[in-house]
C-alpha positions in Angstrom: 22.9 24.4 -30.5 19.9 24.9 -28.2 19.6 22.3 -25.6 16.2 21.4 -23.9 15.3 18.8 -21.4 13.0 15.9 -22.2 10.3 14.3 -19.9 12.5 11.4 -19.4 15.5 13.6 -18.3 13.3 14.6 -15.2 13.5 10.9 -14.1 17.3 10.6 -14.8 18.0 13.8 -12.9 15.4 14.3 -10.3 17.4 16.8 -8.4 17.0 19.4 -11.0 14.7 22.5 -10.5 13.0 21.6 -13.7 12.1 18.0 -12.4 10.6 19.6 -9.3 8.6 22.0 -11.3 7.3 18.9 -13.4 6.0 17.5 -10.3 4.0 20.7 -9.2 0.4 19.8 -8.7 -2.4 20.1 -6.1 -0.6 19.5 -2.9 -1.8 17.1 -0.2 -0.3 16.2 3.3 2.3 13.4 3.0 0.6 11.3 5.4 -2.5 11.2 3.2 -0.5 10.5 0.0 1.4 7.6 1.8 -1.8 6.0 2.8 -3.2 6.0 -0.8 -2.3 3.1 -3.1 -0.2 5.3 -5.2 1.7 6.5 -2.2 2.2 2.8 -0.9 3.7 2.0 -4.3 5.9 5.0 -4.3 7.1 4.2 -0.8 7.9 0.6 -2.0 10.0 1.9 -4.8 11.8 4.4 -2.5 12.6 1.6 -0.2 14.2 -0.6 -3.1 16.0 2.7 -4.3 17.5 3.1 -0.9 18.5 -0.6 -0.6 20.3 -0.1 -4.1 22.0 2.8 -2.5 23.2 0.5 0.3 24.5 -2.1 -2.1 25.6 0.2 -5.0 29.5 0.1 -4.4 29.5 -3.5 -5.9 27.0 -2.7 -8.6 27.6 -2.4 -12.2 26.8 0.8 -14.3 23.7 -1.0 -15.8 22.2 -1.7 -12.5 23.0 2.0 -11.4 21.2 3.4 -14.4 18.4 1.0 -15.4 16.1 2.0 -18.2 13.9 4.9 -17.3 10.2 5.6 -18.1 9.4 8.2 -20.7 5.6 8.6 -20.0 4.5 11.2 -17.6 3.0 8.8 -14.9 6.3 6.6 -14.9 8.5 9.8 -14.7 6.4 11.1 -11.8 6.7 7.8 -9.9 10.4 7.7 -10.4 10.9 11.4 -9.2 8.6 10.5 -6.2 10.7 7.5 -5.2 13.7 9.8 -5.2 11.9 12.2 -3.0 10.6 9.6 -0.6 14.1 8.0 -0.3 15.3 11.4 0.9 12.4 11.3 3.5 13.5 7.9 4.7 17.1 8.8 5.4 15.9 12.1 7.0 13.7 10.1 9.3 16.4 7.4 9.9 18.9 10.3 11.1 21.7 8.0 10.0 24.7 10.0 8.6 26.1 6.8 7.0 23.0 5.8 5.1 22.6 9.5 4.1 26.1 9.3 2.7 25.3 6.0 0.8 22.2 7.5 -0.7 23.8 10.8 -2.0 26.7 8.8 -3.4 24.4 6.4 -5.1 22.3 9.3 -6.5 25.6 11.0 -7.8 26.8 7.9 -9.4 23.6 7.1 -11.0 23.2 10.6 -12.5 26.7 10.5 -13.7 26.3 7.2 -15.6 23.3 8.8 -17.4 25.4 12.0 -18.1 28.1 9.8 -19.8 25.5 8.8 -22.4 24.5 12.3 -23.2 25.8 14.5 -26.0 28.4 16.9 -24.8 26.4 20.0 -25.1 23.6 18.5 -22.9 26.2 17.3 -20.3 27.5 20.7 -20.1 24.2 22.2 -20.0 23.1 20.1 -17.0 26.6 20.7 -15.4 25.9 24.5 -15.6 22.4 24.0 -14.0 23.9 22.4 -10.9 26.7 24.9 -10.4 29.5 23.6 -12.6 29.7 25.9 -15.6 31.9 24.6 -18.4 34.8 27.1 -18.9 37.1 25.5 -21.2 38.1 23.0 -18.9 39.1 25.2 -16.0 37.7 26.5 -12.7 38.4 29.7 -10.7 40.6 28.8 -7.9 37.9 29.5 -5.2 35.4 27.2 -6.8 38.0 24.6 -7.3 39.2 24.6 -3.7 35.5 24.4 -2.6 34.6 21.7 -4.8 37.7 19.4 -4.1 37.5 19.8 -0.3 36.2 16.3 0.0 38.7 14.7 -2.5 41.8 13.6 -0.7 44.0 12.3 -3.4 47.3 14.2 -3.8 46.5 15.1 -7.5 43.6 17.1 -6.4 45.8 19.4 -4.1 46.1 23.0 -5.4 49.9 23.0 -5.1 49.9 20.1 -7.6 47.7 21.9 -10.1 48.4 24.2 -13.0 47.0 27.7 -12.2 46.7 30.2 -15.1 45.0 33.5 -14.7 43.4 32.5 -11.4 42.0 29.3 -12.9 42.9 25.8 -12.3 43.3 23.6 -15.4 41.5 20.4 -15.5 41.2 17.8 -18.2 38.0 16.1 -19.6 38.2 13.1 -17.4 38.7 15.2 -14.3 35.8 17.3 -15.2 33.7 14.1 -15.2 34.9 13.3 -11.6 34.3 16.9 -10.5 30.8 16.8 -12.0 29.9 13.7 -9.9 31.4 15.3 -6.9 29.3 18.4 -7.5 26.1 16.5 -7.5 27.0 14.5 -4.3 27.8 17.8 -2.5 24.7 19.5 -3.7 22.5 16.6 -2.7 24.3 16.3 0.7 23.9 20.0 1.4 20.0 19.7 1.3 19.8 16.7 3.8 18.4 16.0 6.3 14.9 17.3 5.6 12.8 18.6 8.3 10.2 15.8 8.3 7.2 15.8 10.7 7.4 13.0 13.4 3.9 11.9 12.2 5.4 11.1 8.7 8.3 9.3 10.2 6.1 7.1 12.1 4.3 6.1 8.8 7.5 5.2 7.0 9.2 3.6 10.0 8.8 -0.1 8.7 10.4 0.9 5.4 13.3 2.4 7.4 13.7 -0.7 9.6 14.0 -2.8 6.3 16.6 -0.7 4.9 18.6 -0.4 8.2 18.7 -4.2 8.4 19.9 -4.5 4.8 22.5 -1.7 5.6 23.7 -3.6 8.8 24.2 -6.8 6.7 26.1 -4.9 4.1 28.4 -3.4 6.8 29.1 -6.8 8.3 29.9 -8.0 4.8 32.2 -5.1 4.1 34.0 -5.2 7.4 33.7 -8.7 8.7 34.9 -9.7 12.2 36.2 -6.9 14.4 40.1 -6.9 14.2 41.7 -4.6 16.7 45.1 -5.1 15.0 43.7 -3.3 11.9 42.5 -0.2 13.8 44.1 3.1 12.8 46.7 4.6 15.1 44.2 7.1 16.6 41.9 4.4 17.8 44.6 2.2 19.0 45.9 5.0 21.1 42.5 5.5 22.7 42.1 1.8 23.3 45.6 1.7 24.8 44.6 4.5 27.1 41.5 2.4 28.2 43.5 -0.8 28.7 46.1 1.2 30.7 43.3 2.4 33.1 43.6 6.0 32.1 40.7 8.4 31.7 40.1 9.5 28.1 38.4 12.9 27.0 34.7 13.1 26.0 35.9 13.7 22.4 38.0 10.5 22.5 35.1 8.5 24.0 32.8 9.8 21.2 35.2 9.0 18.4 36.0 5.5 19.9 32.4 4.6 20.5 31.2 5.8 17.1 34.0 3.9 15.3 33.4 0.6 17.3 29.7 0.9 16.5 30.5 1.6 12.9 32.5 -1.5 12.4 30.0 -3.8 14.0 30.7 -4.0 17.7 27.5 -4.2 19.8 26.6 -2.0 22.7 27.4 -4.5 25.5 31.0 -5.1 24.2 31.5 -1.5 24.0 30.4 -0.8 27.5 32.6 -3.8 28.7 35.7 -1.9 27.2 34.9 1.2 29.1 34.6 -0.7 32.3 38.4 -0.6 32.3 38.3 3.2 32.9 39.0 4.6 36.5 35.9 6.7 36.3 33.6 4.1 34.8 29.9 4.6 35.6 27.5 1.9 34.1 24.3 4.1 33.8 26.2 7.1 32.3 28.3 4.8 29.9 25.2 3.0 28.7 23.4 6.1 28.1 26.4 7.5 26.0 26.8 4.4 24.1 23.1 4.1 23.1 23.0 7.8 22.3 26.0 7.5 19.9 24.8 4.3 18.3 21.3 5.6 17.7 19.4 3.5 20.1 18.4 6.3 22.4 17.4 9.8 22.3 16.3 11.0 18.8 17.7 7.8 17.3 20.5 9.6 15.4 23.3 7.2 14.6 26.7 8.8 14.5 29.6 8.1 12.3 33.3 8.5 13.7 35.0 11.7 13.1 37.2 12.1 10.0 41.0 12.2 10.1 40.9 16.0 9.9 38.5 16.2 12.8 40.6 13.7 14.9 43.7 16.0 14.3 41.6 19.1 15.3 40.4 17.3 18.4 44.1 16.3 19.3 43.4 12.7 19.0 45.7 11.9 16.1 49.0 10.5 17.6 50.8 10.9 14.3 50.1 9.1 11.0 51.6 6.0 9.6 52.0 5.4 6.0 48.5 4.1 5.4 47.0 7.2 7.0 48.5 9.3 4.3 46.3 7.4 1.8 43.0 7.9 3.6 40.7 10.6 5.0 38.8 8.7 7.5 39.5 6.0 10.3 36.8 3.7 8.8 38.6 3.9 5.4 41.9 3.0 7.1 40.2 0.0 8.8 38.9 -1.3 5.5 42.1 -1.0 3.8 44.1 -2.5 6.5 41.9 -5.6 6.6 42.0 -5.8 2.9 45.8 -5.7 2.8 45.9 -8.5 5.5 43.6 -10.7 3.4 45.7 -10.1 0.4 49.0 -10.9 2.2 47.4 -13.9 3.7 46.3 -15.1 0.3 49.7 -14.4 -1.3 51.8 -16.3 1.5 49.5 -19.4 1.4 49.8 -19.8 -2.4 48.6 -23.0 -4.1 48.7 -26.3 -2.3 
């Protein structure tokens, strides 16, 4: 069966080369486009798209994949909103926001793919670098693709390998397809956007960041030091004990505290316990890491693998074995505490 893409497919899968080719037309500077009425509408839609990305973890499949247009004008606007959403996260220089966008786009595309006929699904999978080979993948390709998937079932030692290929089932193929889209999109970000363009879209970025901060606060709630992972508790313990900590330790702790919602003043106050405390230097470092100084890049705490490499992991506890990032640990720990509290309180 010969598979071909329809016009509305370009709106569903805007990351495909065919979608970009569909958009080819007489080019104009992005600043000029953004100042036209069409550009303003496209930017508004991109802003809403990015807001949906911020909220998508609690979204239903229907909200992830709404009805898409089939006319050329509507499809072009949909693709443009995708492109501008990538411009926004590139200008924001916020890794966490970028991660939300690529996960949203991957999940959105995957919802669409699930409704496609099998031949078309495999056709698109091949186009993005995941060719269907009878539900198996060459070992190097499998290892590369599952690098960011931390469940035990994805480890190569737990897989069946035949003839240099890893056997996967149909459901696992779907998971790997979604992961391939995420990895593909992430590998192309951030884009190199002129500062003049970033200035034009800065009000839209501010809107999204405000929404994102609200979402983070909703997800994480009040700061609970008792829910910190062992690595962060160890660094905090060193600070409380009046011991100096390494630059890597300061970076990891500062980024982590900022990510869970602690403000800069509170973070600086923590560092005042250190023997080598210098207010000016500490303020500069905290503002730099939190994105309030320098180029405005907001950093995310290092992953568990990075913490081990940096010598900042004091040894895992049972919950550490289930996560790949200190922030994931913190969320799970707080959730477990809420569930335990609810079960012990019981009905009145």
